CHARMM internal coordinates of N, CA and C (Angstrom, degrees):
IC EDIT
DIST 1 N 1 CA 1.4083
DIST 1 CA 1 C 1.5545
ANGL 1 N 1 CA 1 C 113.31
DIST 1 C 2 N 1.3970
ANGL 1 CA 1 C 2 N 113.47
DIHE 1 N 1 CA 1 C 2 N -31.99
DIST 2 N 2 CA 1.4268
ANGL 1 C 2 N 2 CA 118.02
DIHE 1 CA 1 C 2 N 2 CA 175.75
DIST 2 CA 2 C 1.4914
ANGL 2 N 2 CA 2 C 113.79
DIHE 1 C 2 N 2 CA 2 C -67.40
DIST 2 C 3 N 1.2948
ANGL 2 CA 2 C 3 N 116.50
DIHE 2 N 2 CA 2 C 3 N -36.33
DIST 3 N 3 CA 1.4624
ANGL 2 C 3 N 3 CA 125.56
DIHE 2 CA 2 C 3 N 3 CA 176.62
DIST 3 CA 3 C 1.5090
ANGL 3 N 3 CA 3 C 108.00
DIHE 2 C 3 N 3 CA 3 C -57.30
DIST 3 C 4 N 1.3574
ANGL 3 CA 3 C 4 N 116.78
DIHE 3 N 3 CA 3 C 4 N -56.25
DIST 4 N 4 CA 1.4959
ANGL 3 C 4 N 4 CA 121.59
DIHE 3 CA 3 C 4 N 4 CA -176.32
DIST 4 CA 4 C 1.5242
ANGL 4 N 4 CA 4 C 110.00
DIHE 3 C 4 N 4 CA 4 C -60.67
DIST 4 C 5 N 1.3171
ANGL 4 CA 4 C 5 N 118.59
DIHE 4 N 4 CA 4 C 5 N -35.48
DIST 5 N 5 CA 1.4314
ANGL 4 C 5 N 5 CA 121.46
DIHE 4 CA 4 C 5 N 5 CA -178.84
DIST 5 CA 5 C 1.6327
ANGL 5 N 5 CA 5 C 108.83
DIHE 4 C 5 N 5 CA 5 C -68.84
DIST 5 C 6 N 1.3751
ANGL 5 CA 5 C 6 N 113.35
DIHE 5 N 5 CA 5 C 6 N -35.12
DIST 6 N 6 CA 1.5034
ANGL 5 C 6 N 6 CA 116.47
DIHE 5 CA 5 C 6 N 6 CA 173.32
DIST 6 CA 6 C 1.4427
ANGL 6 N 6 CA 6 C 109.72
DIHE 5 C 6 N 6 CA 6 C -69.08
DIST 6 C 7 N 1.2627
ANGL 6 CA 6 C 7 N 120.36
DIHE 6 N 6 CA 6 C 7 N -37.90
DIST 7 N 7 CA 1.5668
ANGL 6 C 7 N 7 CA 121.96
DIHE 6 CA 6 C 7 N 7 CA 179.91
DIST 7 CA 7 C 1.5235
ANGL 7 N 7 CA 7 C 107.04
DIHE 6 C 7 N 7 CA 7 C -67.22
DIST 7 C 8 N 1.2761
ANGL 7 CA 7 C 8 N 121.35
DIHE 7 N 7 CA 7 C 8 N -37.94
DIST 8 N 8 CA 1.4413
ANGL 7 C 8 N 8 CA 121.25
DIHE 7 CA 7 C 8 N 8 CA 177.94
DIST 8 CA 8 C 1.5181
ANGL 8 N 8 CA 8 C 112.50
DIHE 7 C 8 N 8 CA 8 C -64.87
DIST 8 C 9 N 1.3939
ANGL 8 CA 8 C 9 N 114.63
DIHE 8 N 8 CA 8 C 9 N -43.58
DIST 9 N 9 CA 1.4312
ANGL 8 C 9 N 9 CA 118.86
DIHE 8 CA 8 C 9 N 9 CA 179.03
DIST 9 CA 9 C 1.5497
ANGL 9 N 9 CA 9 C 109.31
DIHE 8 C 9 N 9 CA 9 C -63.98
DIST 9 C 10 N 1.2533
ANGL 9 CA 9 C 10 N 117.96
DIHE 9 N 9 CA 9 C 10 N -43.41
DIST 10 N 10 CA 1.4449
ANGL 9 C 10 N 10 CA 120.30
DIHE 9 CA 9 C 10 N 10 CA 178.86
DIST 10 CA 10 C 1.5611
ANGL 10 N 10 CA 10 C 111.66
DIHE 9 C 10 N 10 CA 10 C -61.31
DIST 10 C 11 N 1.3853
ANGL 10 CA 10 C 11 N 114.47
DIHE 10 N 10 CA 10 C 11 N -41.71
DIST 11 N 11 CA 1.5091
ANGL 10 C 11 N 11 CA 118.42
DIHE 10 CA 10 C 11 N 11 CA -177.53
DIST 11 CA 11 C 1.5116
ANGL 11 N 11 CA 11 C 107.65
DIHE 10 C 11 N 11 CA 11 C -67.00
DIST 11 C 12 N 1.3492
ANGL 11 CA 11 C 12 N 121.18
DIHE 11 N 11 CA 11 C 12 N -37.07
DIST 12 N 12 CA 1.4504
ANGL 11 C 12 N 12 CA 123.06
DIHE 11 CA 11 C 12 N 12 CA -178.14
DIST 12 CA 12 C 1.4530
ANGL 12 N 12 CA 12 C 108.32
DIHE 11 C 12 N 12 CA 12 C -69.56
DIST 12 C 13 N 1.3968
ANGL 12 CA 12 C 13 N 117.36
DIHE 12 N 12 CA 12 C 13 N -36.92
DIST 13 N 13 CA 1.3947
ANGL 12 C 13 N 13 CA 120.88
DIHE 12 CA 12 C 13 N 13 CA -176.94
DIST 13 CA 13 C 1.5807
ANGL 13 N 13 CA 13 C 111.05
DIHE 12 C 13 N 13 CA 13 C -63.83
DIST 13 C 14 N 1.4341
ANGL 13 CA 13 C 14 N 109.84
DIHE 13 N 13 CA 13 C 14 N -47.77
DIST 14 N 14 CA 1.4190
ANGL 13 C 14 N 14 CA 118.91
DIHE 13 CA 13 C 14 N 14 CA 177.91
DIST 14 CA 14 C 1.6192
ANGL 14 N 14 CA 14 C 112.49
DIHE 13 C 14 N 14 CA 14 C -60.77
DIST 14 C 15 N 1.2070
ANGL 14 CA 14 C 15 N 111.72
DIHE 14 N 14 CA 14 C 15 N -38.33
DIST 15 N 15 CA 1.5712
ANGL 14 C 15 N 15 CA 116.38
DIHE 14 CA 14 C 15 N 15 CA 178.04
DIST 15 CA 15 C 1.4659
ANGL 15 N 15 CA 15 C 111.93
DIHE 14 C 15 N 15 CA 15 C -68.16
DIST 15 C 16 N 1.3960
ANGL 15 CA 15 C 16 N 118.84
DIHE 15 N 15 CA 15 C 16 N -39.43
DIST 16 N 16 CA 1.4809
ANGL 15 C 16 N 16 CA 117.14
DIHE 15 CA 15 C 16 N 16 CA 175.04
DIST 16 CA 16 C 1.4532
ANGL 16 N 16 CA 16 C 113.01
DIHE 15 C 16 N 16 CA 16 C -71.04
DIST 16 C 17 N 1.3496
ANGL 16 CA 16 C 17 N 118.03
DIHE 16 N 16 CA 16 C 17 N -32.32
DIST 17 N 17 CA 1.4303
ANGL 16 C 17 N 17 CA 120.34
DIHE 16 CA 16 C 17 N 17 CA 179.58
DIST 17 CA 17 C 1.5737
ANGL 17 N 17 CA 17 C 110.90
DIHE 16 C 17 N 17 CA 17 C -69.71
DIST 17 C 18 N 1.3880
ANGL 17 CA 17 C 18 N 114.99
DIHE 17 N 17 CA 17 C 18 N -34.93
DIST 18 N 18 CA 1.3944
ANGL 17 C 18 N 18 CA 115.04
DIHE 17 CA 17 C 18 N 18 CA -177.38
DIST 18 CA 18 C 1.5790
ANGL 18 N 18 CA 18 C 108.87
DIHE 17 C 18 N 18 CA 18 C -71.40
DIST 18 C 19 N 1.3811
ANGL 18 CA 18 C 19 N 115.16
DIHE 18 N 18 CA 18 C 19 N -37.78
DIST 19 N 19 CA 1.5123
ANGL 18 C 19 N 19 CA 117.51
DIHE 18 CA 18 C 19 N 19 CA -178.86
DIST 19 CA 19 C 1.5644
ANGL 19 N 19 CA 19 C 107.51
DIHE 18 C 19 N 19 CA 19 C -63.92
DIST 19 C 20 N 1.4351
ANGL 19 CA 19 C 20 N 113.86
DIHE 19 N 19 CA 19 C 20 N -38.61
DIST 20 N 20 CA 1.4669
ANGL 19 C 20 N 20 CA 114.42
DIHE 19 CA 19 C 20 N 20 CA -178.42
DIST 20 CA 20 C 1.5459
ANGL 20 N 20 CA 20 C 107.41
DIHE 19 C 20 N 20 CA 20 C -67.29
DIST 20 C 21 N 1.2516
ANGL 20 CA 20 C 21 N 121.84
DIHE 20 N 20 CA 20 C 21 N -36.03
DIST 21 N 21 CA 1.5011
ANGL 20 C 21 N 21 CA 125.42
DIHE 20 CA 20 C 21 N 21 CA -176.86
DIST 21 CA 21 C 1.6124
ANGL 21 N 21 CA 21 C 103.47
DIHE 20 C 21 N 21 CA 21 C -67.90
DIST 21 C 22 N 1.3511
ANGL 21 CA 21 C 22 N 118.67
DIHE 21 N 21 CA 21 C 22 N -37.83
DIST 22 N 22 CA 1.4476
ANGL 21 C 22 N 22 CA 120.99
DIHE 21 CA 21 C 22 N 22 CA -172.72
DIST 22 CA 22 C 1.6445
ANGL 22 N 22 CA 22 C 103.70
DIHE 21 C 22 N 22 CA 22 C -71.14
DIST 22 C 23 N 1.3247
ANGL 22 CA 22 C 23 N 116.72
DIHE 22 N 22 CA 22 C 23 N -39.65
DIST 23 N 23 CA 1.4396
ANGL 22 C 23 N 23 CA 116.51
DIHE 22 CA 22 C 23 N 23 CA 177.46
DIST 23 CA 23 C 1.4539
ANGL 23 N 23 CA 23 C 115.05
DIHE 22 C 23 N 23 CA 23 C -62.91
DIST 23 C 24 N 1.3666
ANGL 23 CA 23 C 24 N 111.74
DIHE 23 N 23 CA 23 C 24 N -38.41
DIST 24 N 24 CA 1.4945
ANGL 23 C 24 N 24 CA 115.97
DIHE 23 CA 23 C 24 N 24 CA 179.95
DIST 24 CA 24 C 1.5606
ANGL 24 N 24 CA 24 C 111.40
DIHE 23 C 24 N 24 CA 24 C -68.60
DIST 24 C 25 N 1.3746
ANGL 24 CA 24 C 25 N 114.73
DIHE 24 N 24 CA 24 C 25 N -34.99
DIST 25 N 25 CA 1.4793
ANGL 24 C 25 N 25 CA 115.00
DIHE 24 CA 24 C 25 N 25 CA 174.72
DIST 25 CA 25 C 1.4998
ANGL 25 N 25 CA 25 C 112.68
DIHE 24 C 25 N 25 CA 25 C -67.73
DIST 25 C 26 N 1.2807
ANGL 25 CA 25 C 26 N 119.59
DIHE 25 N 25 CA 25 C 26 N -38.57
DIST 26 N 26 CA 1.3997
ANGL 25 C 26 N 26 CA 123.86
DIHE 25 CA 25 C 26 N 26 CA 179.84
DIST 26 CA 26 C 1.6450
ANGL 26 N 26 CA 26 C 110.53
DIHE 25 C 26 N 26 CA 26 C -66.81
DIST 26 C 27 N 1.3797
ANGL 26 CA 26 C 27 N 115.32
DIHE 26 N 26 CA 26 C 27 N -33.60
DIST 27 N 27 CA 1.4483
ANGL 26 C 27 N 27 CA 117.37
DIHE 26 CA 26 C 27 N 27 CA 176.11
DIST 27 CA 27 C 1.5565
ANGL 27 N 27 CA 27 C 110.23
DIHE 26 C 27 N 27 CA 27 C -71.06
DIST 27 C 28 N 1.3574
ANGL 27 CA 27 C 28 N 117.06
DIHE 27 N 27 CA 27 C 28 N -37.19
DIST 28 N 28 CA 1.4141
ANGL 27 C 28 N 28 CA 116.85
DIHE 27 CA 27 C 28 N 28 CA -176.78
DIST 28 CA 28 C 1.5123
ANGL 28 N 28 CA 28 C 108.43
DIHE 27 C 28 N 28 CA 28 C -69.23
DIST 28 C 29 N 1.3934
ANGL 28 CA 28 C 29 N 116.94
DIHE 28 N 28 CA 28 C 29 N -41.54
DIST 29 N 29 CA 1.4889
ANGL 28 C 29 N 29 CA 120.99
DIHE 28 CA 28 C 29 N 29 CA 178.20
DIST 29 CA 29 C 1.4952
ANGL 29 N 29 CA 29 C 110.64
DIHE 28 C 29 N 29 CA 29 C -57.27
DIST 29 C 30 N 1.3784
ANGL 29 CA 29 C 30 N 114.31
DIHE 29 N 29 CA 29 C 30 N -42.76
DIST 30 N 30 CA 1.4822
ANGL 29 C 30 N 30 CA 116.19
DIHE 29 CA 29 C 30 N 30 CA -177.89
DIST 30 CA 30 C 1.6410
ANGL 30 N 30 CA 30 C 109.90
DIHE 29 C 30 N 30 CA 30 C -67.58
DIST 30 C 31 N 1.2628
ANGL 30 CA 30 C 31 N 112.88
DIHE 30 N 30 CA 30 C 31 N -38.55
DIST 31 N 31 CA 1.5393
ANGL 30 C 31 N 31 CA 116.70
DIHE 30 CA 30 C 31 N 31 CA 178.44
DIST 31 CA 31 C 1.5907
ANGL 31 N 31 CA 31 C 108.55
DIHE 30 C 31 N 31 CA 31 C -61.57
DIST 31 C 32 N 1.3027
ANGL 31 CA 31 C 32 N 112.12
DIHE 31 N 31 CA 31 C 32 N -50.82
DIST 32 N 32 CA 1.5158
ANGL 31 C 32 N 32 CA 115.69
DIHE 31 CA 31 C 32 N 32 CA -178.67
DIST 32 CA 32 C 1.5812
ANGL 32 N 32 CA 32 C 112.77
DIHE 31 C 32 N 32 CA 32 C -61.08
DIST 32 C 33 N 1.2843
ANGL 32 CA 32 C 33 N 114.70
DIHE 32 N 32 CA 32 C 33 N -40.97
DIST 33 N 33 CA 1.5079
ANGL 32 C 33 N 33 CA 120.71
DIHE 32 CA 32 C 33 N 33 CA 177.00
DIST 33 CA 33 C 1.5367
ANGL 33 N 33 CA 33 C 108.97
DIHE 32 C 33 N 33 CA 33 C -60.92
DIST 33 C 34 N 1.3931
ANGL 33 CA 33 C 34 N 116.58
DIHE 33 N 33 CA 33 C 34 N -46.67
DIST 34 N 34 CA 1.4492
ANGL 33 C 34 N 34 CA 118.01
DIHE 33 CA 33 C 34 N 34 CA -178.84
DIST 34 CA 34 C 1.5335
ANGL 34 N 34 CA 34 C 112.69
DIHE 33 C 34 N 34 CA 34 C -66.55
DIST 34 C 35 N 1.3114
ANGL 34 CA 34 C 35 N 117.49
DIHE 34 N 34 CA 34 C 35 N -31.84
DIST 35 N 35 CA 1.5031
ANGL 34 C 35 N 35 CA 122.55
DIHE 34 CA 34 C 35 N 35 CA 175.02
DIST 35 CA 35 C 1.4832
ANGL 35 N 35 CA 35 C 109.87
DIHE 34 C 35 N 35 CA 35 C -64.00
DIST 35 C 36 N 1.3668
ANGL 35 CA 35 C 36 N 116.56
DIHE 35 N 35 CA 35 C 36 N -48.48
DIST 36 N 36 CA 1.5238
ANGL 35 C 36 N 36 CA 118.31
DIHE 35 CA 35 C 36 N 36 CA 174.57
DIST 36 CA 36 C 1.3912
ANGL 36 N 36 CA 36 C 112.93
DIHE 35 C 36 N 36 CA 36 C -59.95
DIST 36 C 37 N 1.2918
ANGL 36 CA 36 C 37 N 117.47
DIHE 36 N 36 CA 36 C 37 N -38.58
DIST 37 N 37 CA 1.5505
ANGL 36 C 37 N 37 CA 121.47
DIHE 36 CA 36 C 37 N 37 CA 179.71
DIST 37 CA 37 C 1.5042
ANGL 37 N 37 CA 37 C 110.30
DIHE 36 C 37 N 37 CA 37 C -62.89
DIST 37 C 38 N 1.3608
ANGL 37 CA 37 C 38 N 116.30
DIHE 37 N 37 CA 37 C 38 N -43.22
DIST 38 N 38 CA 1.5184
ANGL 37 C 38 N 38 CA 115.69
DIHE 37 CA 37 C 38 N 38 CA -176.69
DIST 38 CA 38 C 1.5048
ANGL 38 N 38 CA 38 C 111.90
DIHE 37 C 38 N 38 CA 38 C -82.88
DIST 38 C 39 N 1.3591
ANGL 38 CA 38 C 39 N 120.98
DIHE 38 N 38 CA 38 C 39 N -11.61
DIST 39 N 39 CA 1.4035
ANGL 38 C 39 N 39 CA 119.53
DIHE 38 CA 38 C 39 N 39 CA 174.63
DIST 39 CA 39 C 1.6276
ANGL 39 N 39 CA 39 C 113.17
DIHE 38 C 39 N 39 CA 39 C -77.00
DIST 39 C 40 N 1.3650
ANGL 39 CA 39 C 40 N 112.54
DIHE 39 N 39 CA 39 C 40 N -20.60
DIST 40 N 40 CA 1.4535
ANGL 39 C 40 N 40 CA 112.00
DIHE 39 CA 39 C 40 N 40 CA -179.33
DIST 40 CA 40 C 1.4928
ANGL 40 N 40 CA 40 C 114.51
DIHE 39 C 40 N 40 CA 40 C -69.72
END
COOR INIT
IC SEED 1 N 1 CA 1 C
IC BUILD
């Protein structure tokens, strides 16, 4: 039971890390898009 609890904790940590990385990627895409927009 302790091992499954650790697996759940690791899975939730990876899920939160992945969502954070996705938000960072969206932020970078928005910044690059706005830079291209301002260069026109």
